[in-house]
N, C-alpha and C positions, 0 to 999 in steps of 0.2 A: 504494500500500500504506500509506504513512505517513498519508495523509488518511483511509483507512478505519479505521486504529487510533485516530486522533484523534476521528473521529466516534463510534466505539464507546465510547471513554472518556467523551466528552461525553454520549452518550445514557445510559450507565450512571449517570453522575453525576446527570443530570436525574431518572432513575427513582428513585434513592436519595433525592433531595430531596423528590419527590412522596410516596414511600412513608413517609418520616419526618415529613412535615408534619402539621399539625393536621387532625383529622377535619373533613370538610366538612359533616357532619351534627350536629356537637356543638352543643348548646344552651348559651346563655350561662348561667353559674352564677348570676349575679345580674342579673335583668332590670332592676332600677333602674340598675345600673352601665351596662348596655347602652343603656338609654334616655338616660342622661346623655351617653354617648359619641356617640350619634346626634344629640342636641341640640347638642353642641359642634361637630359637623361642619356644622350649619346656619349657624353664625356664625363666620366665619374672618376674622381681622384680623392682618396681618403685624406682629409686634412691632417697634417702632421706626419704623414707617412712619406719619408724620403727614400726612394728606391733608386736614386740617381746612379747611373753607371751603364756599362756596356756588358751585355750578356753574350758571350762568345760561343759560336757554334763550332763543332768539330768539322774536319774536312769532308766528311761523308754526308752532310746534311744537304742533299741535292734534290731539287724539284725540277724535273725536266732539264732544260738547258741552264738552270740557275742554281748556284750554291749559296745558301744562307751564310753570310759572314758574321753578322751580329744583329742583336736587337738592342736598341737604345731606349732608355727611360730617363727623361729629364729630371731636374731637381725640383723641389717644391716651388721655388721662385718662378721657374719656367711654367709650371702648371698654373700657378696663380695668375701670372700675366696672361696666359692663353685663355683661361676660363673667364677672367674679369673683362678682358678686352673683347671677347667674343670673336677671336681670330678665325679665319677660315681654316677648314680641316687640313689644308696643305701646310699649315704651320704647327700642327699638333706636336707636342713634345714627346711623342712615342713613335718609333719607326723601326723598320727592318731594313737592313742593307743586304742586297743580293749582288753577287759577282757572277758574270758569265762563266760557265764551266770551262770553256775553251778561249776565254777572253784574254786580251793583252793586259799585262801588269806593268807598273812603273814604280820607281822609288822616289819618295818625297825628300825634302831637304833635311828631314830628321832621320833618314835612312829606313823609313817604314814603307813596306810594300802596299800598294793599293791597286784596285782594278780601274783601268781607264774608263770602262763602260759600266761601272757599278750603277745599280738602281736603288734609290732610297724610296721605300714605300711607307708613307706616313699613314697613321691610323685615321680612318673615317669615323671610328668610334672606339672608345676604350673604357675599361674599368681597371683601375689600379688601386687595390685595397690589400690590407693584410689578409691573407688567405684566399685571394682571388685576383687573377689577372686575365684580361681578355682584350684582344685587339682584333678589329675587323677593318679590312681595307680592300680596295679595288684598284688595280693598276692596269693601264692600257696594254702593257707588254706582258707582264707576268700573270695577270689574272686576279681572281679573287683570293683573298688571304684571310685565314682565321687562325688565331693563336689563342689557346685557352689552357690555363693552368694556375700555378702559384709561384710567387716570388718568395725567396727564403732569406729573411733578414739576417739570420746567423752568418750567411755567406758574405754579407756586406762588411761585417767586422773581421771575419776570418775566412777568406776565399778557399782555404784548404779544407774547410769543414764540410764542403759539399757544393753541389750546384746552386747557382743563384736563381734559376728557374727550372721548374719541371712541369711537363704537361704534354699537350699535343699541338700539332700544326697541320693545317691543310692549305696547300697552295695549288691553285688551279686544279682542284680535284684530287691531288696527290696527298694522301693522308699519312702522316708520320705520328706514331704513338710513342710514348715513353721518351720524349725529347728532354735532354738535359743541356742547359746552357750555363757556362761557367762565368761567374761574376768577375768583372774587371772595373775598378773604379776610374780608370783613365790615367793620363799622364799628369 
């Protein structure tokens, strides 16, 4: 009997919440505000979470004619400037750099090798949070890109402790699971 009464009150409370909730067919009063809200959801960065650095791929992370060289995540100031200014997606502080598998390389003034025809693919949307990382992008040459996984803050302090990123990647339909990228803070 007691459980029947509890269920009845619970069901009545649920009906009241649904009945008093906002209309499911209501149109946004201001489409510009709705669009701004949707755009904000495309770019999510956890405040105070600084994952700045380069996440380096091994030589075998190949997608068709392209090899992933690294993933870059900007610092908190870069995210703040991007998100506050409402910069276009081609300025997003998260990107992947691909080198052509059979492409020409050169050496810069610091003695570092680089690909002459490298492609930097910036995020069209991202989520950078403790416990969750996601990047989505579309490139005219490389195709669609999805990266989903986790960043590992322990690697920021001690890169020898393990990879800085683990997860999966799909580039132009080529799916790679169990991807590990090693953290490098930069020069």
